N, C-alpha and C positions, 0 to 999 in steps of 0.2 A: 413819249420815247422810252422805249423798252430797255431794259436793263438785265444783266447777267452778273452775278455775284458768283465766285468760287473761292478752295481756301486751300490752300500748304500747308503741308506739315507732316511730320514723322505720324502723328496718334492720330488711326482714325475715329477713334474713342470722341477724340477731343473736338476732330473737326466736322465731324457728324452732329456734335451740341450745338456749334457754331453756326451750322447753316441751318439745322429744326429753328434754335432761336431766332436767327434772321428772316425766315422765311416767318414764323409766326410773327414780329415783330411790323414785317412790311405789312402782310396781311392784316393786321390788326388799326393798318393805316388807312385802310381802305383798298388798297393797293391789290390785282388778281396775280395770286401769286402760284409759280411751278416750282415746286421743290421735286428735282431729279436727282437722281443717281446711277452708280452703276451695282454690276450684281453683288459688293458684296455685302454682306449682311448686317452690320454696324447702323446703321441709319433703320434698318427695319426693327431690330431689337430695342433701340432706344428709344422710337416710336411708339414700339407694341402692339406694331400693324402689320399685316404683311401685304406689300406691294404690287403692282402688276405689269405690264411693259403699255398697256395703256392709263389715261391719267383718271385719276377716283378723288373724290373729295375727301382731308380728311379734316375740313376746317372751315371756318366762313372765310371766304375769298382764299380757301388754301385749295390745291389740288396737289398732290406727288405722281410720280412714275418712277418705274423703274428700269432701265435700260438695258434690253435682256438680249445681246448680241447676236443671237440664233433669231429672234424673230425680227428683229431690224435690217440681218441679213435680206432675210425671206421675202419682207417687204419691198428692198430694195432691188431684189432679184428681177421680182417682175419688171419695175421701170427700167431696166439694164435691157430686158428681153423686147420689150417696146419698142425703147432707140435701136436696137438691132434691126430689128423686123423695119422698122423707119427706112434704115439706108442700105439691107445687104436683100439683094432680091431672094436670095436661098438662106433665110437665115438658120445658126448650126448650133442654138444655144435652147431652141424651141421643145428640147427635149432633156433638157435638165432643169431639174427641180429644187427651190430653193431650200425646201425643205430636208434634200438631201447633203446641202452642202455643209461642210464643216468650218469653222471658224479658223483663220490662220492668223499667223503673228502679226500685230498690227490692225487687224481687221478693225477689231473692239474699239481703239478710238475715233479712225475712218469714220464707224458706224453710228458713236455717241454723237462726236461734232456736227455728222448731218441731221443728225435726230433735234440737241438745240438748235441748231440753224433752223431748221424747219418749225420749233416752236416758237422761236424768237422773231420769223419772218409771220408770224401766221395771225397777229396782232389781239390773240388772244387774253396775253398775260402782259403786264406792266415790270412784273420782275421774275426773273427765271436763277434760282438757287440751283448750284448745281455739287454736289456733291461726289467730287470723282475720287482718284486712288491719290490725290494732294502730293503726287511726286514728279521725278523728271519726266514719265512717259505722261502725266496731266499737260506739262507741258510740249513734250514734244506734238501731243496730238495739239493744242490749242494753235503751235507754230506750224501744222498743217496747208495751211492757204499759202502761206510765204514761201514754202520749200516746193511746194506743189506748183507755185507760179514760174520759181525759178526752173525748175525743169523742162516747163514748156517752154517758157521764152528762152533759155539757153538750148536744147537740143533742138526746136523747131526750127530755129535759124540755122545752126547746124546742117539741116536736113537739107531745108531749102538751098541751101548754098553746097549741098555735094554734089555730085555726078546724077546720084540716081534722084534726088529733086528734082534737078533740074531737067533731064530726062520723063520723069512724069509729068510736068508742067509744059513742057514745050511740045514733045515728041507728039505726030498725028496721029500714030499708029498705036501708040500705048493706050491714050485717052479713048479710043472703042473699044480698048481689050478691058478696062477697066470700069467702062458703062453697062458690060453685060455679067457683072456681078452686082452693081449700085442699082439703087431705085432714083440715082440722081446722077445728074452728069457729070463730071470730074470737074469741075471749073471751081476756081477761089471763091465766088461767092456761096458757092453751094457750100464747099467746105468749113467757110467762114463761120457761117451759123452755129453749131455746134460749139465749133473754138472756142468763140464769142461769149457766147452763153456761161461756158464751163469758165471763161475767164473774169468775166462779169461776176459769180460765185465767191470765186477765189478774191479777186477786189475787195468787193463788199465783207468778204469774213476779216481782212487787213483792217479795211477801214472799222469795224468795228472793236476789236482786238485792240487797236493801237488810240481809239476814242476813252479816257475815262467817266466820261459822261453814258458810257452804251457798255464799259466792261470795266470793274473791278475786281481785285485780286485781291486777297489778305494772306498775312501769315499767321499759323495759328502754332503756337507752342505752349511747351511748361517752362518750366525753371532749369530741369538738368540740361547739362551739357552739350550732352548729343543732338537732344533734338534742336536746341539753339544751333548747335553748330550744320544741320540738314538743313533748319528754315535759314541762313545765313548762305549758303550752298545755293538753295533753290531760289532766294531773292535774287544773287547772281545770272542762275540759269535764265529766270524769267526774263531778265532782260535781252535776253538773244532770242527770242521770238518776239519780242516786242511789246512784251507786253508789263502795263504799271503796275507795282505792286503798292496799294497805299496804307497800308499802315503792318501793326503789330496787335496782335491777341494773344496776351498771355492767359493763359488757367492755370488759379494757386487757388489750393484751399483755404487760403488769405485773403483769397483776392489784393496781392499786392506783389511784388517783384521789382529790383532794380538792372531791367535790361536795357535801356534805352542808350546806354553808350555802342553796345553791340548792333543795335540797326540806326544809328542816328543816319539821316538826318529825322527816319521815317516817326512817326506817334506810336507809342507800345501805351496800349488802353487792359488793364491787369483787371481783369474779373476774376465772380467767385464759380467755382462747380456747381452745380445742381445736385439739389439734394432731395433724393424720392421723391422724381417729377416733377419739382415744384419750379416751375421755370421762370418767373416774372423775376428773379432778381438776376438772372442772366440775361433775360429780354431788357430790363432798366440799362445794365452797365453797358452793352452795347454802342458803339461808337456810330457816329454821321457815317457811313462810308462815303457817299458822295462826292462830302467836301474834303474830306483827306485825301482822295485821289485825286483832287482838283489840286490839291497841294503839292504832291507826291512827286518825287523827282522822275521824268521821262526817261525814257527807257536809249533814247536817239536826237539829238539836237543837232540840225545842220544850219550853221551860215554861211551862204552863199557869197557876201560884202567879205567876209574875213576866209573864206577858201578852208570852213576849217567842219569836221566830223566831231563831235562829241558823244561817247557810247557813256552811259552809266551804268559799270561791273561793279557793283561791290559785293561782297565777300572772295574778291579775287585778289591776287598780287601781281606783280610786273611779270613774272615768273611764270605765271598762269596765263598769260593772256599773249595769244599770239596776231600777229598780223601780215598775210598774206595778198599780194594784188597780180593772179596770176595772166586774167583777162578785163574785161573793162568793167568789174566790179571788184571791190575791195571785200577781202573775206576776213572773219574777226572767230579766232577761235578762243573760247574760254571754258575751262573745265571739260563737260562732256561734250557740250554744243558749239556747233559751228553756225555762223550765219553770215550770207552774201547780201553785201548793202549794194543794193540800187541806188545810187548818184543822180541827183537833179543833170536836168543838160549843161548847166554851167561849169559844172565840177566831171560828169563823164570821158573817162578818156584818158581825165589828168594823171600824172603818174603822183605818186605819193613823196611829200617833199620830206615828211619829218611825223613824228609823232613820238606822244609821253604819255604817261601814267601818272595820273595827278589828283592825289583830291577823290579817288575812286571812280574819275575820269579816265580813260580810253580818247585821247586828243590828237585826232588827224589830221594835220595839213597838207594843201595841195597846192 
């Protein structure tokens, strides 16, 4: 089974050092490892090597790749044009070229996430170590499958229930008109294929993110109070995208700190900083990421028999957490993150009977 590892924290240099040491450690164990990074230069500088948008060997069992959004956009644009040509009789994007497209806000994360997905599903690697920005933007990127699936789920149903949706699906006059523009007949089966394919990709993404055996994330910090506060905020925010945080890595010159109370119940691992490119002490001090992730608190626990949903929200207090229920799902706001909880059939549609914030958990009763 493939595994994805990523690190969150304020210091780009610290996260990059941990990512490199982790990749080297896994490669030394005989695993096929891909070290992936964004456009920021920290990892390249620390490695002392220039990276390209295609994987290249940097050591035994170890490859590295730098995600360049312009290159990823160009490659994905060709796939978009193929999809358009498949369904539209007169494609309108055929004269728009990927080489001329500029990057819009939010594209970087979507393109990087899709690249990670493709490498993960390729079967070429046992482990992918992703060195992203390590901030709230990384979390929003990782939360895209759940966020997008909510939009698809909610707005698709609203459209089908609307007068326009009913007219298109039922009218014998509208369907022939649509057929003049499309390469397929406007039937439910023909439209279901691309929709089901997209939903399948989103569902797989959510499953991988929610499984600590496949996706591990760890906090990286120093003893600096500002970095510690930032890591605690990211810890709580990670729960809002369904990401389990397996533990905390603290880099210090002496290799010791006392931050266990700040991150309880997570295990805090103290490691020394590297000196003059000597990676071995750092590699030797790394924790067992997989085992720690297995015992870390899960972002959400649903007890159907008790009619309860428990959300782990560390780093926040009661005043920072808001619970609403406007539609068939429950919405949780914490910090700058919002999450819609898709309830199991046994609880779906039931009104919230009560809620309390206790021991870093929001406990919702139905």
